[in-house]
Legacy VTK file of the C-alpha trace (Angstrom):
# vtk DataFile Version 3.0
C-alpha trace
ASCII
DATASET POLYDATA
POINTS 467 float
57.263 34.348 120.532
58.847 32.952 117.358
60.010 29.343 117.492
62.703 28.343 114.989
62.080 25.449 112.625
65.279 23.732 113.797
64.003 23.821 117.395
60.692 22.270 116.332
62.469 19.605 114.312
64.696 18.723 117.264
61.715 18.584 119.630
59.887 16.257 117.255
62.844 13.906 117.127
63.013 13.797 120.908
59.281 13.173 121.218
59.597 10.338 118.730
62.504 8.877 120.671
60.496 8.985 123.889
57.449 7.476 122.211
59.426 4.527 120.849
61.050 3.674 124.181
58.919 1.070 125.955
60.853 1.377 129.215
62.938 4.408 130.124
66.606 3.493 130.485
68.224 4.416 133.800
70.666 7.310 134.126
73.854 6.309 135.922
73.785 7.577 139.484
77.155 6.306 140.738
80.698 6.781 139.444
81.404 3.117 140.263
80.867 1.782 136.738
82.440 -1.567 137.616
80.732 -2.000 140.969
82.837 -2.392 144.105
85.863 -3.312 141.998
85.969 0.092 140.263
89.354 1.842 140.379
89.960 5.569 140.822
92.536 6.067 138.084
92.360 8.216 134.970
95.887 8.182 133.513
97.683 6.023 130.932
97.512 3.035 133.317
93.769 3.337 133.910
92.967 0.023 132.192
95.767 -2.057 133.730
94.726 -2.368 137.370
93.153 -5.339 139.159
89.663 -5.206 140.589
89.815 -2.930 143.643
88.021 -5.560 145.742
90.378 -8.391 144.752
91.981 -10.188 147.709
95.755 -10.008 148.261
96.154 -13.683 147.356
94.268 -13.173 144.106
96.397 -10.101 143.362
99.425 -12.390 143.229
97.608 -14.549 140.670
96.814 -11.364 138.737
100.518 -10.455 138.636
101.465 -13.869 137.264
98.909 -13.585 134.479
100.048 -10.045 133.797
103.607 -11.246 133.138
102.457 -13.695 130.459
100.186 -11.068 128.936
102.881 -8.380 128.723
106.121 -10.210 128.003
107.019 -11.327 124.472
106.963 -14.908 123.274
110.030 -16.113 121.390
110.995 -18.631 118.741
111.725 -22.225 119.750
114.011 -23.675 120.917
114.821 -21.264 123.708
115.939 -21.259 127.301
112.704 -19.382 127.981
110.722 -22.619 127.946
107.515 -21.088 129.312
107.330 -18.556 126.451
108.784 -20.256 123.406
107.097 -21.595 120.271
106.153 -18.303 118.609
104.841 -18.690 115.066
106.139 -19.672 112.591
103.401 -17.354 111.257
101.978 -14.677 113.538
100.711 -11.097 113.854
102.400 -10.042 117.081
104.627 -11.619 119.727
102.818 -10.357 122.815
99.218 -9.810 123.927
100.093 -6.195 124.728
101.216 -5.760 121.145
97.536 -5.619 120.165
95.823 -4.566 123.406
97.924 -1.458 124.037
98.207 -1.081 127.835
95.137 -3.358 128.065
93.144 -0.880 125.989
92.176 -0.520 122.356
94.528 -1.212 119.526
95.161 1.373 116.875
94.533 1.205 113.148
97.564 1.526 110.875
98.348 4.844 109.272
97.901 5.014 105.516
100.523 2.720 103.996
102.029 2.009 107.424
102.538 -1.358 109.158
99.615 -3.005 110.916
100.248 -4.433 114.370
97.044 -4.307 116.418
94.697 -4.665 113.445
94.451 -7.814 111.342
92.147 -9.349 108.753
89.837 -12.269 109.429
89.514 -14.434 106.317
86.768 -16.702 105.006
85.179 -17.993 101.824
81.480 -18.618 101.158
80.219 -21.832 102.750
77.612 -24.332 101.621
75.069 -24.596 104.473
74.569 -28.324 103.888
78.001 -29.579 102.847
79.786 -27.396 105.399
77.194 -27.730 108.181
79.529 -29.324 110.753
82.276 -26.803 110.014
79.845 -23.933 110.442
78.465 -25.373 113.669
81.899 -25.619 115.304
83.862 -22.876 113.559
81.217 -20.354 112.584
82.551 -19.798 109.067
84.607 -21.505 106.356
88.306 -20.569 106.480
90.062 -19.668 103.244
92.049 -22.446 101.579
95.806 -22.067 102.205
95.522 -18.789 104.152
93.130 -20.031 106.840
90.998 -17.816 109.048
93.398 -14.917 109.676
96.017 -13.102 107.609
99.365 -13.358 109.384
101.737 -10.608 108.339
104.825 -11.654 110.346
106.981 -14.774 110.520
109.945 -16.167 112.446
113.411 -16.222 110.884
113.551 -18.506 107.853
109.800 -18.335 107.222
107.785 -15.982 105.048
104.714 -14.100 106.285
101.495 -14.853 104.459
101.276 -11.421 102.829
101.361 -7.681 103.443
98.312 -5.765 104.628
98.091 -2.270 103.175
95.506 0.274 104.300
94.528 3.550 102.676
91.778 5.992 103.603
89.169 7.929 101.658
87.783 11.147 103.161
84.014 11.604 103.412
82.545 14.996 104.309
79.244 15.151 106.176
77.099 18.236 106.714
74.741 18.538 109.684
71.284 20.119 109.302
72.589 23.217 111.114
75.255 23.670 108.422
78.315 22.503 110.380
80.515 19.900 108.725
82.781 17.069 109.765
84.876 14.465 107.972
84.976 10.698 108.253
87.686 8.379 106.980
86.739 5.194 105.150
89.461 2.523 105.160
90.328 0.483 102.079
92.187 -2.786 102.706
94.506 -4.513 100.247
96.409 -7.777 100.566
99.672 -7.558 98.649
102.605 -9.900 97.984
100.948 -13.215 98.943
103.713 -15.745 99.553
101.747 -19.007 99.425
99.907 -18.779 96.132
97.092 -16.641 94.764
94.289 -15.492 97.016
90.810 -16.968 96.382
88.630 -14.914 94.062
85.745 -15.202 96.542
87.821 -14.258 99.605
85.872 -12.488 102.374
87.888 -10.206 104.650
86.962 -8.553 107.929
89.297 -6.065 109.642
89.467 -6.320 113.428
91.247 -4.007 115.841
91.953 -5.190 119.380
89.197 -4.163 121.841
89.828 -2.949 125.418
90.175 -5.604 128.128
88.498 -3.824 131.039
85.598 -5.438 132.861
85.581 -8.711 130.941
85.041 -10.768 134.080
82.035 -8.628 134.994
80.546 -9.080 131.515
81.009 -12.835 131.853
79.153 -12.655 135.188
75.972 -11.161 133.728
73.393 -13.968 133.904
72.519 -15.446 130.527
68.820 -15.078 131.309
69.253 -11.300 131.640
70.876 -11.089 128.200
68.310 -13.335 126.541
65.407 -11.439 128.132
66.058 -8.364 125.983
66.860 -10.208 122.746
64.227 -9.409 120.120
65.332 -11.078 116.872
62.010 -10.506 115.127
61.480 -6.967 116.491
58.245 -8.093 118.146
57.800 -4.727 119.867
58.222 -2.855 116.549
60.750 -0.363 117.941
63.183 -0.923 115.071
65.719 -2.672 117.325
66.083 -6.430 116.871
68.998 -7.581 118.986
70.024 -11.188 118.426
72.068 -13.481 120.645
74.872 -15.276 118.850
75.039 -19.011 119.506
78.602 -20.310 119.278
80.640 -23.442 119.878
82.106 -23.944 123.365
85.205 -26.086 122.800
85.636 -27.162 126.416
82.017 -28.212 126.898
81.553 -29.439 123.311
78.225 -27.726 122.936
76.595 -24.636 121.485
76.130 -21.747 123.901
75.678 -17.983 124.149
78.422 -15.864 122.585
79.585 -12.830 124.586
83.044 -11.745 123.432
84.635 -10.585 120.207
83.337 -8.062 117.696
80.631 -10.491 116.554
80.088 -12.190 119.944
81.716 -15.318 118.538
83.460 -16.462 121.734
81.561 -17.915 124.714
84.045 -17.146 127.485
87.337 -15.463 128.308
89.506 -18.588 128.277
88.428 -19.636 124.782
88.905 -16.110 123.471
92.397 -15.874 124.984
93.535 -19.247 123.639
92.065 -18.409 120.244
94.205 -15.256 120.208
97.295 -17.244 121.209
96.697 -19.587 118.264
95.681 -17.021 115.655
97.706 -13.965 116.636
100.895 -15.641 117.852
100.867 -19.145 116.349
100.895 -20.865 119.766
99.215 -24.199 120.448
97.337 -25.214 123.594
95.258 -28.133 124.812
92.179 -26.319 123.470
93.857 -25.483 120.147
96.416 -28.219 119.351
96.866 -26.725 115.866
97.183 -23.096 114.843
95.908 -21.259 111.768
98.913 -22.440 109.738
97.668 -24.763 106.961
99.321 -27.750 105.285
100.305 -25.727 102.196
102.303 -23.387 104.416
104.314 -26.370 105.758
104.776 -25.029 109.275
105.688 -28.456 110.703
109.242 -28.083 109.398
110.007 -25.389 111.976
110.866 -26.049 115.654
107.994 -25.781 118.126
107.720 -25.174 121.835
106.179 -28.556 122.716
102.837 -30.260 122.270
101.070 -27.459 124.132
103.097 -24.282 123.813
100.647 -22.486 126.094
100.378 -24.797 129.095
97.150 -25.189 131.025
98.665 -23.289 133.954
99.648 -20.366 131.726
96.181 -20.416 130.132
94.605 -20.279 133.595
96.849 -17.395 134.668
96.127 -15.325 131.568
92.395 -16.042 131.834
92.375 -14.894 135.463
94.267 -11.738 134.540
91.893 -10.924 131.680
88.863 -11.522 133.898
90.196 -9.304 136.702
91.063 -6.030 134.950
89.081 -3.290 136.662
86.855 -0.626 135.166
87.863 2.999 135.913
85.413 5.286 137.668
83.380 7.853 135.777
84.483 11.465 135.917
82.710 14.838 135.832
79.329 13.188 136.379
77.785 16.211 138.065
78.725 18.801 135.465
75.523 20.222 133.907
76.709 19.518 130.358
77.479 15.870 131.204
74.139 15.434 132.988
72.327 16.825 129.951
74.266 14.477 127.687
73.356 11.484 129.844
69.660 12.265 129.408
70.102 12.785 125.657
71.845 9.400 125.370
68.625 7.761 126.495
66.209 10.151 124.788
67.533 9.765 121.244
67.767 5.974 121.499
71.436 5.131 122.146
70.445 3.095 125.204
68.265 0.806 123.086
71.433 -1.194 122.322
73.969 0.290 124.748
72.013 -0.893 127.800
73.386 1.184 130.680
72.910 -1.019 133.736
73.306 -4.714 134.585
73.692 -6.777 137.730
76.070 -9.714 137.886
75.177 -13.089 139.339
77.065 -15.505 141.573
80.561 -16.449 140.340
82.334 -19.380 142.020
85.369 -18.258 144.038
85.043 -14.698 142.706
83.267 -12.482 145.238
84.866 -9.488 143.506
82.699 -10.225 140.437
79.556 -11.493 142.172
76.373 -9.487 142.759
77.754 -6.223 141.422
75.712 -3.366 139.962
77.632 -2.375 136.836
77.242 0.228 134.071
78.846 -1.215 130.907
76.447 0.280 128.316
75.974 -2.877 126.247
73.363 -5.567 125.724
75.997 -8.033 124.378
73.677 -8.718 121.438
74.118 -8.557 117.676
72.643 -5.649 115.749
72.461 -4.739 112.074
74.786 -1.758 111.762
74.076 -1.041 108.123
75.934 -1.204 104.848
78.619 1.307 105.817
80.096 -0.986 108.492
79.247 -4.325 106.870
82.043 -6.826 106.254
79.946 -9.386 104.351
81.348 -12.221 106.491
79.106 -14.466 108.591
80.238 -15.761 111.978
77.961 -18.381 113.535
74.553 -16.642 113.586
76.021 -13.167 112.970
75.580 -12.068 109.377
77.773 -9.700 107.401
75.991 -6.567 108.673
75.783 -7.492 112.354
78.121 -6.561 115.198
77.952 -7.043 118.948
77.178 -3.881 120.916
80.567 -2.923 122.408
80.689 -1.785 126.054
81.254 1.946 126.457
82.723 2.039 129.965
86.177 3.601 129.840
85.445 5.227 126.466
86.566 8.679 127.567
89.975 7.339 128.645
90.655 5.326 125.481
93.011 7.895 123.960
94.565 8.721 127.324
95.663 5.096 127.562
96.597 4.859 123.872
96.703 8.211 122.020
96.404 6.409 118.662
93.358 4.349 119.638
90.470 4.258 117.200
86.812 3.367 117.632
84.527 0.779 115.975
85.599 -2.715 114.916
88.422 -1.504 112.671
89.378 1.683 114.481
88.315 3.881 111.566
86.570 6.421 113.809
89.027 8.908 115.286
86.486 10.322 117.741
83.286 9.136 119.442
81.287 11.450 117.168
82.755 9.809 114.060
81.755 6.437 115.519
78.175 7.664 115.983
77.980 8.929 112.410
79.112 5.574 110.992
76.161 3.800 112.649
73.444 2.628 110.277
70.877 -0.149 110.060
69.014 -0.400 113.358
70.807 2.716 114.603
69.968 4.895 111.580
67.027 6.658 113.268
69.111 7.409 116.352
71.873 8.880 114.198
69.317 11.088 112.453
68.151 12.337 115.845
71.735 13.064 116.826
72.401 14.924 113.587
69.277 17.063 114.103
70.409 18.271 117.517
71.814 21.791 117.856
75.582 21.788 118.165
75.498 22.553 121.910
73.385 19.464 122.554
75.618 17.302 120.378
78.537 18.556 122.441
76.662 17.605 125.605
76.214 14.039 124.408
79.891 13.779 123.529
80.793 15.225 126.941
78.738 12.431 128.527
80.540 9.771 126.451
83.880 11.238 127.452
82.875 10.974 131.117
82.466 7.203 130.879
LINES 1 468
467 0 1 2 3 4 5 6 7 8 9 10 11 12 13 14 15 16 17 18 19 20 21 22 23 24 25 26 27 28 29 30 31 32 33 34 35 36 37 38 39 40 41 42 43 44 45 46 47 48 49 50 51 52 53 54 55 56 57 58 59 60 61 62 63 64 65 66 67 68 69 70 71 72 73 74 75 76 77 78 79 80 81 82 83 84 85 86 87 88 89 90 91 92 93 94 95 96 97 98 99 100 101 102 103 104 105 106 107 108 109 110 111 112 113 114 115 116 117 118 119 120 121 122 123 124 125 126 127 128 129 130 131 132 133 134 135 136 137 138 139 140 141 142 143 144 145 146 147 148 149 150 151 152 153 154 155 156 157 158 159 160 161 162 163 164 165 166 167 168 169 170 171 172 173 174 175 176 177 178 179 180 181 182 183 184 185 186 187 188 189 190 191 192 193 194 195 196 197 198 199 200 201 202 203 204 205 206 207 208 209 210 211 212 213 214 215 216 217 218 219 220 221 222 223 224 225 226 227 228 229 230 231 232 233 234 235 236 237 238 239 240 241 242 243 244 245 246 247 248 249 250 251 252 253 254 255 256 257 258 259 260 261 262 263 264 265 266 267 268 269 270 271 272 273 274 275 276 277 278 279 280 281 282 283 284 285 286 287 288 289 290 291 292 293 294 295 296 297 298 299 300 301 302 303 304 305 306 307 308 309 310 311 312 313 314 315 316 317 318 319 320 321 322 323 324 325 326 327 328 329 330 331 332 333 334 335 336 337 338 339 340 341 342 343 344 345 346 347 348 349 350 351 352 353 354 355 356 357 358 359 360 361 362 363 364 365 366 367 368 369 370 371 372 373 374 375 376 377 378 379 380 381 382 383 384 385 386 387 388 389 390 391 392 393 394 395 396 397 398 399 400 401 402 403 404 405 406 407 408 409 410 411 412 413 414 415 416 417 418 419 420 421 422 423 424 425 426 427 428 429 430 431 432 433 434 435 436 437 438 439 440 441 442 443 444 445 446 447 448 449 450 451 452 453 454 455 456 457 458 459 460 461 462 463 464 465 466
């Protein structure tokens, strides 16, 4: 019998993958990705439902938070006292404006307006002179323009600048001769209205991530996350996940980061209030000032009170964000999907996208407590290579590192939002494009994927689409 060279090459890659895996990752054996709170919905509302095991009383709280998440905030003064104070500089006027139907945002089309993607800004910091700033903020904001480019403004004010995106096409050829194209975004800041931009400005594009299962991710015990961190790659498997250590504003201490593209937020409340301040220009007790700097003279415009987002509103939105359910997996028993699930582990994807976790005890939240969940993330930072690097540090995360994003719900992303993109800036139009952009610690896994025959690559993608 003649054995083709491509078959041998593929077999070698799979043997190498198996040899470098110290512990075999589990294959999901239940469609209940979000534990008992999983919902059986697979349409455009799949990401917008409360935990299935949430009590009726808590469902009322969910509805209140939902109203503040969905409805627009307006300029002050207004008769809508609970939702006024927008801006004067902002990116969007509603949480749903970025998190489309509680799912992923979408990148702008070439030359088109950007709504659910924005630019984080920074300038190089001195580790000694700026030590306190770095400890509490994670980076050094740009003079005048702050930590985020705001492309909208209330009446009478000018936005900071325009964000313009263009794309360059990259063609890739697989070892079997098939080809595919990637799109590389190029970001430009044009028409700055508050003076010239710094010559050493660092920019990082961020598209809004999906909201599903955040409460369950918060419920994973810290010890479980830290147990798999391997910053020095002590086991020599090429994977060196690092835990980000970030500033907790409420507790006034450094703690584990879990949320955001670089794991720079410690909990859901701080992430939500940070978005209110940065994305919508709204103050709160946690953030009494927004990203608007003195040069931009925002104090001359009316505001919605000392805390435009009240503590009660903050609590409602936090509860809502922590209670969005994960949809059930689909087509799990199809042979192609089963084969793809095994390949996911065999070629090394599960080294970072850890399939299974178990949540701990959460006060007053039995719906989140002691749940077996399948999020496919380790919540750690990994070097993703030069192709995805933004060159901007954030606490311990360097310019090449990103947090492993959860994959649950991946196959419904473009059902919920047909324009949704993948990766931190939405550049990948398909899961396969996202795979091919991986580098750094994931480079060997990508090579194994590329070496697979097309039918096996299709099996892996079928598995991802079942999540």
